[in-house]
PDB file with one MODEL, atoms N, CA, C and O in Angstrom:
MODEL        1
ATOM      1  N   MET A   1      91.657 100.067  85.566  1.00  0.00           N
ATOM      2  CA  MET A   1      92.179  98.901  86.382  1.00  0.00           C
ATOM      3  C   MET A   1      91.168  98.364  87.205  1.00  0.00           C
ATOM      4  O   MET A   1      90.402  99.082  87.848  1.00  0.00           O
ATOM      5  N   SER A   2      91.125  96.905  87.215  1.00  0.00           N
ATOM      6  CA  SER A   2      90.215  96.273  88.079  1.00  0.00           C
ATOM      7  C   SER A   2      90.890  95.758  89.364  1.00  0.00           C
ATOM      8  O   SER A   2      92.090  95.916  89.588  1.00  0.00           O
ATOM      9  N   LEU A   3      90.105  95.180  90.126  1.00  0.00           N
ATOM     10  CA  LEU A   3      90.594  94.550  91.239  1.00  0.00           C
ATOM     11  C   LEU A   3      90.974  93.039  91.115  1.00  0.00           C
ATOM     12  O   LEU A   3      90.239  92.302  90.457  1.00  0.00           O
ATOM     13  N   THR A   4      92.059  92.567  91.704  1.00  0.00           N
ATOM     14  CA  THR A   4      92.319  91.100  91.707  1.00  0.00           C
ATOM     15  C   THR A   4      91.398  90.319  92.456  1.00  0.00           C
ATOM     16  O   THR A   4      90.689  90.907  93.272  1.00  0.00           O
ATOM     17  N   LYS A   5      91.289  89.026  92.304  1.00  0.00           N
ATOM     18  CA  LYS A   5      90.321  88.038  93.021  1.00  0.00           C
ATOM     19  C   LYS A   5      90.830  88.227  94.548  1.00  0.00           C
ATOM     20  O   LYS A   5      90.052  88.393  95.487  1.00  0.00           O
ATOM     21  N   LYS A   6      92.079  88.184  94.656  1.00  0.00           N
ATOM     22  CA  LYS A   6      92.678  88.156  96.066  1.00  0.00           C
ATOM     23  C   LYS A   6      92.173  89.523  96.891  1.00  0.00           C
ATOM     24  O   LYS A   6      91.830  89.433  98.070  1.00  0.00           O
ATOM     25  N   LYS A   7      92.159  90.664  96.244  1.00  0.00           N
ATOM     26  CA  LYS A   7      91.658  91.875  96.931  1.00  0.00           C
ATOM     27  C   LYS A   7      90.231  91.939  97.055  1.00  0.00           C
ATOM     28  O   LYS A   7      89.743  92.546  98.008  1.00  0.00           O
ATOM     29  N   ILE A   8      89.522  91.390  96.215  1.00  0.00           N
ATOM     30  CA  ILE A   8      88.079  91.249  96.296  1.00  0.00           C
ATOM     31  C   ILE A   8      87.680  90.372  97.463  1.00  0.00           C
ATOM     32  O   ILE A   8      86.750  90.658  98.217  1.00  0.00           O
ATOM     33  N   ASP A   9      88.490  89.205  97.582  1.00  0.00           N
ATOM     34  CA  ASP A   9      88.189  88.344  98.745  1.00  0.00           C
ATOM     35  C   ASP A   9      88.521  88.960 100.077  1.00  0.00           C
ATOM     36  O   ASP A   9      87.856  88.641 101.063  1.00  0.00           O
ATOM     37  N   LEU A  10      89.561  89.869 100.169  1.00  0.00           N
ATOM     38  CA  LEU A  10      90.050  90.553 101.175  1.00  0.00           C
ATOM     39  C   LEU A  10      88.855  91.524 101.703  1.00  0.00           C
ATOM     40  O   LEU A  10      88.416  91.581 102.851  1.00  0.00           O
ATOM     41  N   LEU A  11      88.479  92.206 100.667  1.00  0.00           N
ATOM     42  CA  LEU A  11      87.285  93.178 100.889  1.00  0.00           C
ATOM     43  C   LEU A  11      86.029  92.546 101.520  1.00  0.00           C
ATOM     44  O   LEU A  11      85.376  93.071 102.422  1.00  0.00           O
ATOM     45  N   ARG A  12      85.784  91.433 100.979  1.00  0.00           N
ATOM     46  CA  ARG A  12      84.582  90.654 101.414  1.00  0.00           C
ATOM     47  C   ARG A  12      84.717  90.239 102.839  1.00  0.00           C
ATOM     48  O   ARG A  12      83.815  90.483 103.639  1.00  0.00           O
ATOM     49  N   GLU A  13      85.803  89.624 103.184  1.00  0.00           N
ATOM     50  CA  GLU A  13      86.192  89.283 104.530  1.00  0.00           C
ATOM     51  C   GLU A  13      86.158  90.470 105.594  1.00  0.00           C
ATOM     52  O   GLU A  13      85.719  90.324 106.735  1.00  0.00           O
ATOM     53  N   PHE A  14      86.681  91.687 105.077  1.00  0.00           N
ATOM     54  CA  PHE A  14      86.876  92.812 105.941  1.00  0.00           C
ATOM     55  C   PHE A  14      85.402  93.250 106.364  1.00  0.00           C
ATOM     56  O   PHE A  14      85.191  93.628 107.516  1.00  0.00           O
ATOM     57  N   ILE A  15      84.409  93.195 105.430  1.00  0.00           N
ATOM     58  CA  ILE A  15      83.045  93.719 105.771  1.00  0.00           C
ATOM     59  C   ILE A  15      82.124  92.468 106.366  1.00  0.00           C
ATOM     60  O   ILE A  15      80.911  92.588 106.539  1.00  0.00           O
ATOM     61  N   ASN A  16      82.777  91.395 106.621  1.00  0.00           N
ATOM     62  CA  ASN A  16      82.110  90.220 107.203  1.00  0.00           C
ATOM     63  C   ASN A  16      81.094  89.582 106.333  1.00  0.00           C
ATOM     64  O   ASN A  16      80.058  89.046 106.726  1.00  0.00           O
ATOM     65  N   PHE A  17      81.575  89.716 104.890  1.00  0.00           N
ATOM     66  CA  PHE A  17      80.752  89.000 103.913  1.00  0.00           C
ATOM     67  C   PHE A  17      79.146  89.444 103.855  1.00  0.00           C
ATOM     68  O   PHE A  17      78.273  88.713 103.389  1.00  0.00           O
ATOM     69  N   GLU A  18      78.897  90.844 104.440  1.00  0.00           N
ATOM     70  CA  GLU A  18      77.586  91.313 104.187  1.00  0.00           C
ATOM     71  C   GLU A  18      77.560  92.427 103.300  1.00  0.00           C
ATOM     72  O   GLU A  18      78.421  93.307 103.307  1.00  0.00           O
ATOM     73  N   CYS A  19      76.530  92.393 102.498  1.00  0.00           N
ATOM     74  CA  CYS A  19      76.247  93.686 101.493  1.00  0.00           C
ATOM     75  C   CYS A  19      76.235  94.949 102.191  1.00  0.00           C
ATOM     76  O   CYS A  19      75.491  95.079 103.162  1.00  0.00           O
ATOM     77  N   GLU A  20      77.039  95.974 101.771  1.00  0.00           N
ATOM     78  CA  GLU A  20      77.129  97.166 102.421  1.00  0.00           C
ATOM     79  C   GLU A  20      75.919  97.999 102.222  1.00  0.00           C
ATOM     80  O   GLU A  20      75.863  99.132 102.700  1.00  0.00           O
ATOM     81  N   ASN A  21      74.919  97.467 101.516  1.00  0.00           N
ATOM     82  CA  ASN A  21      73.516  98.235 101.207  1.00  0.00           C
ATOM     83  C   ASN A  21      72.440  97.650 102.071  1.00  0.00           C
ATOM     84  O   ASN A  21      71.862  98.239 102.984  1.00  0.00           O
ATOM     85  N   CYS A  22      72.242  96.411 101.670  1.00  0.00           N
ATOM     86  CA  CYS A  22      71.029  95.850 102.398  1.00  0.00           C
ATOM     87  C   CYS A  22      71.473  94.889 103.688  1.00  0.00           C
ATOM     88  O   CYS A  22      70.637  94.363 104.423  1.00  0.00           O
ATOM     89  N   LYS A  23      72.641  94.768 103.821  1.00  0.00           N
ATOM     90  CA  LYS A  23      73.176  94.139 105.107  1.00  0.00           C
ATOM     91  C   LYS A  23      73.067  92.648 104.928  1.00  0.00           C
ATOM     92  O   LYS A  23      73.440  92.006 105.910  1.00  0.00           O
ATOM     93  N   LYS A  24      72.674  92.011 103.980  1.00  0.00           N
ATOM     94  CA  LYS A  24      72.438  90.482 103.932  1.00  0.00           C
ATOM     95  C   LYS A  24      73.737  89.842 103.772  1.00  0.00           C
ATOM     96  O   LYS A  24      74.642  90.374 103.129  1.00  0.00           O
ATOM     97  N   HIS A  25      73.855  88.603 104.398  1.00  0.00           N
ATOM     98  CA  HIS A  25      75.050  87.919 104.104  1.00  0.00           C
ATOM     99  C   HIS A  25      75.168  87.177 102.802  1.00  0.00           C
ATOM    100  O   HIS A  25      74.168  86.713 102.254  1.00  0.00           O
ATOM    101  N   GLU A  26      76.389  87.057 102.294  1.00  0.00           N
ATOM    102  CA  GLU A  26      76.672  86.218 101.155  1.00  0.00           C
ATOM    103  C   GLU A  26      75.940  84.828 101.022  1.00  0.00           C
ATOM    104  O   GLU A  26      75.574  84.312  99.966  1.00  0.00           O
ATOM    105  N   LYS A  27      75.799  84.328 102.279  1.00  0.00           N
ATOM    106  CA  LYS A  27      75.115  82.929 102.177  1.00  0.00           C
ATOM    107  C   LYS A  27      73.700  83.104 101.661  1.00  0.00           C
ATOM    108  O   LYS A  27      73.133  82.164 101.104  1.00  0.00           O
ATOM    109  N   LYS A  28      73.123  84.261 101.829  1.00  0.00           N
ATOM    110  CA  LYS A  28      71.757  84.461 101.450  1.00  0.00           C
ATOM    111  C   LYS A  28      71.606  85.130  99.896  1.00  0.00           C
ATOM    112  O   LYS A  28      70.586  85.000  99.220  1.00  0.00           O
ATOM    113  N   VAL A  29      72.644  85.764  99.522  1.00  0.00           N
ATOM    114  CA  VAL A  29      72.457  86.769  98.357  1.00  0.00           C
ATOM    115  C   VAL A  29      73.507  86.463  97.441  1.00  0.00           C
ATOM    116  O   VAL A  29      73.538  87.144  96.416  1.00  0.00           O
ATOM    117  N   GLY A  30      74.418  85.532  97.604  1.00  0.00           N
ATOM    118  CA  GLY A  30      75.585  85.242  96.623  1.00  0.00           C
ATOM    119  C   GLY A  30      76.815  86.078  96.878  1.00  0.00           C
ATOM    120  O   GLY A  30      76.841  86.983  97.712  1.00  0.00           O
ATOM    121  N   LYS A  31      77.753  85.756  96.176  1.00  0.00           N
ATOM    122  CA  LYS A  31      79.082  86.516  96.348  1.00  0.00           C
ATOM    123  C   LYS A  31      78.892  88.044  96.176  1.00  0.00           C
ATOM    124  O   LYS A  31      78.087  88.461  95.343  1.00  0.00           O
ATOM    125  N   LEU A  32      79.585  88.848  96.912  1.00  0.00           N
ATOM    126  CA  LEU A  32      79.500  90.229  96.880  1.00  0.00           C
ATOM    127  C   LEU A  32      80.352  90.661  95.679  1.00  0.00           C
ATOM    128  O   LEU A  32      81.307  89.982  95.300  1.00  0.00           O
ATOM    129  N   GLU A  33      79.962  91.873  95.058  1.00  0.00           N
ATOM    130  CA  GLU A  33      80.596  92.471  93.888  1.00  0.00           C
ATOM    131  C   GLU A  33      81.117  93.933  94.250  1.00  0.00           C
ATOM    132  O   GLU A  33      80.378  94.698  94.870  1.00  0.00           O
ATOM    133  N   PRO A  34      82.355  94.299  93.868  1.00  0.00           N
ATOM    134  CA  PRO A  34      82.827  95.616  94.060  1.00  0.00           C
ATOM    135  C   PRO A  34      82.096  96.603  93.288  1.00  0.00           C
ATOM    136  O   PRO A  34      81.798  96.325  92.126  1.00  0.00           O
ATOM    137  N   HIS A  35      81.772  97.715  93.788  1.00  0.00           N
ATOM    138  CA  HIS A  35      81.057  98.979  93.093  1.00  0.00           C
ATOM    139  C   HIS A  35      81.848 100.081  93.271  1.00  0.00           C
ATOM    140  O   HIS A  35      82.227 100.423  94.390  1.00  0.00           O
ATOM    141  N   ARG A  36      82.149 100.708  92.199  1.00  0.00           N
ATOM    142  CA  ARG A  36      82.885 102.019  92.339  1.00  0.00           C
ATOM    143  C   ARG A  36      81.819 103.266  92.731  1.00  0.00           C
ATOM    144  O   ARG A  36      80.848 103.480  92.006  1.00  0.00           O
ATOM    145  N   ILE A  37      82.027 103.908  93.694  1.00  0.00           N
ATOM    146  CA  ILE A  37      80.994 104.927  94.031  1.00  0.00           C
ATOM    147  C   ILE A  37      81.053 106.181  93.096  1.00  0.00           C
ATOM    148  O   ILE A  37      80.046 106.802  92.757  1.00  0.00           O
ATOM    149  N   GLN A  38      82.289 106.485  92.724  1.00  0.00           N
ATOM    150  CA  GLN A  38      82.409 107.404  91.534  1.00  0.00           C
ATOM    151  C   GLN A  38      82.742 106.463  90.372  1.00  0.00           C
ATOM    152  O   GLN A  38      83.573 105.559  90.459  1.00  0.00           O
ATOM    153  N   ARG A  39      82.115 106.714  89.410  1.00  0.00           N
ATOM    154  CA  ARG A  39      82.191 105.891  88.047  1.00  0.00           C
ATOM    155  C   ARG A  39      83.646 105.899  87.472  1.00  0.00           C
ATOM    156  O   ARG A  39      84.393 106.863  87.641  1.00  0.00           O
ATOM    157  N   GLY A  40      83.962 104.924  86.874  1.00  0.00           N
ATOM    158  CA  GLY A  40      85.304 104.855  86.296  1.00  0.00           C
ATOM    159  C   GLY A  40      85.402 105.999  85.134  1.00  0.00           C
ATOM    160  O   GLY A  40      86.427 106.663  84.974  1.00  0.00           O
ATOM    161  N   ASN A  41      84.366 106.139  84.435  1.00  0.00           N
ATOM    162  CA  ASN A  41      84.373 107.310  83.411  1.00  0.00           C
ATOM    163  C   ASN A  41      84.431 108.580  83.807  1.00  0.00           C
ATOM    164  O   ASN A  41      84.656 109.505  83.027  1.00  0.00           O
ATOM    165  N   MET A  42      84.213 108.733  85.179  1.00  0.00           N
ATOM    166  CA  MET A  42      84.345 109.982  85.811  1.00  0.00           C
ATOM    167  C   MET A  42      85.448 110.134  86.548  1.00  0.00           C
ATOM    168  O   MET A  42      85.547 111.069  87.343  1.00  0.00           O
ATOM    169  N   GLY A  43      86.431 109.206  86.366  1.00  0.00           N
ATOM    170  CA  GLY A  43      87.776 109.245  87.140  1.00  0.00           C
ATOM    171  C   GLY A  43      87.939 108.487  88.358  1.00  0.00           C
ATOM    172  O   GLY A  43      88.976 108.547  89.020  1.00  0.00           O
ATOM    173  N   GLY A  44      86.683 107.588  88.756  1.00  0.00           N
ATOM    174  CA  GLY A  44      86.655 106.929  89.861  1.00  0.00           C
ATOM    175  C   GLY A  44      87.712 105.529  89.612  1.00  0.00           C
ATOM    176  O   GLY A  44      87.784 104.872  88.574  1.00  0.00           O
ATOM    177  N   LYS A  45      88.407 105.328  90.753  1.00  0.00           N
ATOM    178  CA  LYS A  45      89.420 104.281  90.649  1.00  0.00           C
ATOM    179  C   LYS A  45      88.869 103.255  91.772  1.00  0.00           C
ATOM    180  O   LYS A  45      88.003 103.496  92.613  1.00  0.00           O
ATOM    181  N   TYR A  46      89.575 102.069  91.581  1.00  0.00           N
ATOM    182  CA  TYR A  46      89.192 100.891  92.561  1.00  0.00           C
ATOM    183  C   TYR A  46      90.229 101.203  93.753  1.00  0.00           C
ATOM    184  O   TYR A  46      91.356 100.712  93.795  1.00  0.00           O
ATOM    185  N   VAL A  47      89.796 101.926  94.545  1.00  0.00           N
ATOM    186  CA  VAL A  47      90.573 102.309  95.718  1.00  0.00           C
ATOM    187  C   VAL A  47      89.612 102.163  96.908  1.00  0.00           C
ATOM    188  O   VAL A  47      88.403 102.284  96.715  1.00  0.00           O
ATOM    189  N   LEU A  48      90.057 101.933  98.012  1.00  0.00           N
ATOM    190  CA  LEU A  48      89.240 101.563  99.265  1.00  0.00           C
ATOM    191  C   LEU A  48      88.133 102.534  99.603  1.00  0.00           C
ATOM    192  O   LEU A  48      87.021 102.168  99.983  1.00  0.00           O
ATOM    193  N   ARG A  49      88.525 103.880  99.433  1.00  0.00           N
ATOM    194  CA  ARG A  49      87.446 104.969  99.802  1.00  0.00           C
ATOM    195  C   ARG A  49      86.384 105.040  98.742  1.00  0.00           C
ATOM    196  O   ARG A  49      85.341 105.638  99.006  1.00  0.00           O
ATOM    197  N   ASN A  50      86.569 104.448  97.494  1.00  0.00           N
ATOM    198  CA  ASN A  50      85.647 104.504  96.420  1.00  0.00           C
ATOM    199  C   ASN A  50      84.955 103.210  96.056  1.00  0.00           C
ATOM    200  O   ASN A  50      84.411 103.078  94.959  1.00  0.00           O
ATOM    201  N   ILE A  51      84.973 102.203  97.017  1.00  0.00           N
ATOM    202  CA  ILE A  51      84.308 100.870  96.665  1.00  0.00           C
ATOM    203  C   ILE A  51      83.389 100.602  97.723  1.00  0.00           C
ATOM    204  O   ILE A  51      83.658 100.815  98.905  1.00  0.00           O
ATOM    205  N   LEU A  52      82.205 100.093  97.270  1.00  0.00           N
ATOM    206  CA  LEU A  52      81.172  99.538  98.268  1.00  0.00           C
ATOM    207  C   LEU A  52      81.149  98.113  97.613  1.00  0.00           C
ATOM    208  O   LEU A  52      81.204  97.954  96.394  1.00  0.00           O
ATOM    209  N   MET A  53      81.061  97.047  98.556  1.00  0.00           N
ATOM    210  CA  MET A  53      80.876  95.626  98.310  1.00  0.00           C
ATOM    211  C   MET A  53      79.288  95.258  98.364  1.00  0.00           C
ATOM    212  O   MET A  53      78.653  95.288  99.418  1.00  0.00           O
ATOM    213  N   LEU A  54      78.795  94.952  97.268  1.00  0.00           N
ATOM    214  CA  LEU A  54      77.239  94.839  97.186  1.00  0.00           C
ATOM    215  C   LEU A  54      76.930  93.437  96.756  1.00  0.00           C
ATOM    216  O   LEU A  54      77.804  92.711  96.282  1.00  0.00           O
ATOM    217  N   CYS A  55      75.809  93.091  96.905  1.00  0.00           N
ATOM    218  CA  CYS A  55      75.132  91.941  96.508  1.00  0.00           C
ATOM    219  C   CYS A  55      74.765  92.195  94.942  1.00  0.00           C
ATOM    220  O   CYS A  55      74.855  93.351  94.528  1.00  0.00           O
ATOM    221  N   SER A  56      74.387  91.240  94.123  1.00  0.00           N
ATOM    222  CA  SER A  56      74.158  91.584  92.853  1.00  0.00           C
ATOM    223  C   SER A  56      72.803  92.295  92.640  1.00  0.00           C
ATOM    224  O   SER A  56      72.641  93.050  91.681  1.00  0.00           O
ATOM    225  N   LYS A  57      71.892  92.062  93.488  1.00  0.00           N
ATOM    226  CA  LYS A  57      70.606  92.771  93.470  1.00  0.00           C
ATOM    227  C   LYS A  57      70.767  94.276  93.698  1.00  0.00           C
ATOM    228  O   LYS A  57      70.306  95.086  92.894  1.00  0.00           O
ATOM    229  N   CYS A  58      71.486  94.674  94.902  1.00  0.00           N
ATOM    230  CA  CYS A  58      71.829  96.008  95.157  1.00  0.00           C
ATOM    231  C   CYS A  58      72.701  96.620  94.146  1.00  0.00           C
ATOM    232  O   CYS A  58      72.483  97.779  93.791  1.00  0.00           O
ATOM    233  N   HIS A  59      73.645  95.956  93.665  1.00  0.00           N
ATOM    234  CA  HIS A  59      74.545  96.454  92.611  1.00  0.00           C
ATOM    235  C   HIS A  59      73.754  96.907  91.284  1.00  0.00           C
ATOM    236  O   HIS A  59      73.993  97.998  90.765  1.00  0.00           O
ATOM    237  N   LYS A  60      72.871  96.079  90.801  1.00  0.00           N
ATOM    238  CA  LYS A  60      71.927  96.357  89.713  1.00  0.00           C
ATOM    239  C   LYS A  60      71.003  97.381  89.940  1.00  0.00           C
ATOM    240  O   LYS A  60      70.661  98.177  89.066  1.00  0.00           O
ATOM    241  N   LEU A  61      70.521  97.384  91.276  1.00  0.00           N
ATOM    242  CA  LEU A  61      69.700  98.538  91.560  1.00  0.00           C
ATOM    243  C   LEU A  61      70.174 100.033  91.602  1.00  0.00           C
ATOM    244  O   LEU A  61      69.508 101.042  91.368  1.00  0.00           O
ATOM    245  N   ILE A  62      71.540  99.918  91.974  1.00  0.00           N
ATOM    246  CA  ILE A  62      72.292 101.352  92.160  1.00  0.00           C
ATOM    247  C   ILE A  62      72.662 101.742  90.637  1.00  0.00           C
ATOM    248  O   ILE A  62      72.617 102.923  90.291  1.00  0.00           O
ATOM    249  N   HIS A  63      73.027 100.723  89.739  1.00  0.00           N
ATOM    250  CA  HIS A  63      73.185 101.188  88.415  1.00  0.00           C
ATOM    251  C   HIS A  63      71.992 101.608  87.708  1.00  0.00           C
ATOM    252  O   HIS A  63      71.957 102.583  86.957  1.00  0.00           O
ATOM    253  N   SER A  64      70.996 100.828  87.972  1.00  0.00           N
ATOM    254  CA  SER A  64      69.591 101.264  87.271  1.00  0.00           C
ATOM    255  C   SER A  64      69.271 102.756  87.710  1.00  0.00           C
ATOM    256  O   SER A  64      68.871 103.556  86.865  1.00  0.00           O
ATOM    257  N   ASN A  65      69.433 103.094  88.922  1.00  0.00           N
ATOM    258  CA  ASN A  65      69.075 104.422  89.478  1.00  0.00           C
ATOM    259  C   ASN A  65      69.984 105.452  88.896  1.00  0.00           C
ATOM    260  O   ASN A  65      69.577 106.602  88.728  1.00  0.00           O
ATOM    261  N   GLU A  66      71.181 105.094  88.583  1.00  0.00           N
ATOM    262  CA  GLU A  66      72.175 106.039  88.112  1.00  0.00           C
ATOM    263  C   GLU A  66      71.871 106.314  86.526  1.00  0.00           C
ATOM    264  O   GLU A  66      72.326 107.295  85.939  1.00  0.00           O
ATOM    265  N   ASN A  67      71.054 105.334  85.917  1.00  0.00           N
ATOM    266  CA  ASN A  67      70.802 105.464  84.596  1.00  0.00           C
ATOM    267  C   ASN A  67      69.191 106.183  84.433  1.00  0.00           C
ATOM    268  O   ASN A  67      68.611 106.390  83.367  1.00  0.00           O
ATOM    269  N   GLY A  68      68.770 106.433  85.581  1.00  0.00           N
ATOM    270  CA  GLY A  68      67.393 107.169  85.579  1.00  0.00           C
ATOM    271  C   GLY A  68      66.323 106.209  85.466  1.00  0.00           C
ATOM    272  O   GLY A  68      65.229 106.707  85.200  1.00  0.00           O
ATOM    273  N   ILE A  69      66.372 104.809  85.618  1.00  0.00           N
ATOM    274  CA  ILE A  69      65.543 103.894  85.410  1.00  0.00           C
ATOM    275  C   ILE A  69      65.163 103.140  86.626  1.00  0.00           C
ATOM    276  O   ILE A  69      66.063 102.958  87.446  1.00  0.00           O
ATOM    277  N   GLY A  70      63.908 102.640  86.901  1.00  0.00           N
ATOM    278  CA  GLY A  70      63.754 101.673  88.015  1.00  0.00           C
ATOM    279  C   GLY A  70      63.980 102.364  89.289  1.00  0.00           C
ATOM    280  O   GLY A  70      64.484 103.481  89.409  1.00  0.00           O
ATOM    281  N   GLY A  71      63.506 101.500  90.353  1.00  0.00           N
ATOM    282  CA  GLY A  71      63.749 101.898  91.888  1.00  0.00           C
ATOM    283  C   GLY A  71      63.302 102.909  92.293  1.00  0.00           C
ATOM    284  O   GLY A  71      63.768 103.254  93.379  1.00  0.00           O
ATOM    285  N   ARG A  72      62.417 103.684  91.770  1.00  0.00           N
ATOM    286  CA  ARG A  72      62.001 105.094  92.315  1.00  0.00           C
ATOM    287  C   ARG A  72      60.637 105.047  93.004  1.00  0.00           C
ATOM    288  O   ARG A  72      60.156 106.070  93.491  1.00  0.00           O
TER     289      ARG A  72
ENDMDL
END
């Protein structure tokens, strides 16, 4: 199950439109994206305690590190 646009917008507003990793504002890094801390294939759901709102750069970096490439 994914998040609706409305829920994503509420999450973005809740964190003051700042990436939860690099703390940069959306005005500088583009619209934030939801990231599941526990992956979907490991049972992670889109629930508040399992979501980080990240800029696309941080989101890609986290996923590349999960796959054992880049960012080390």
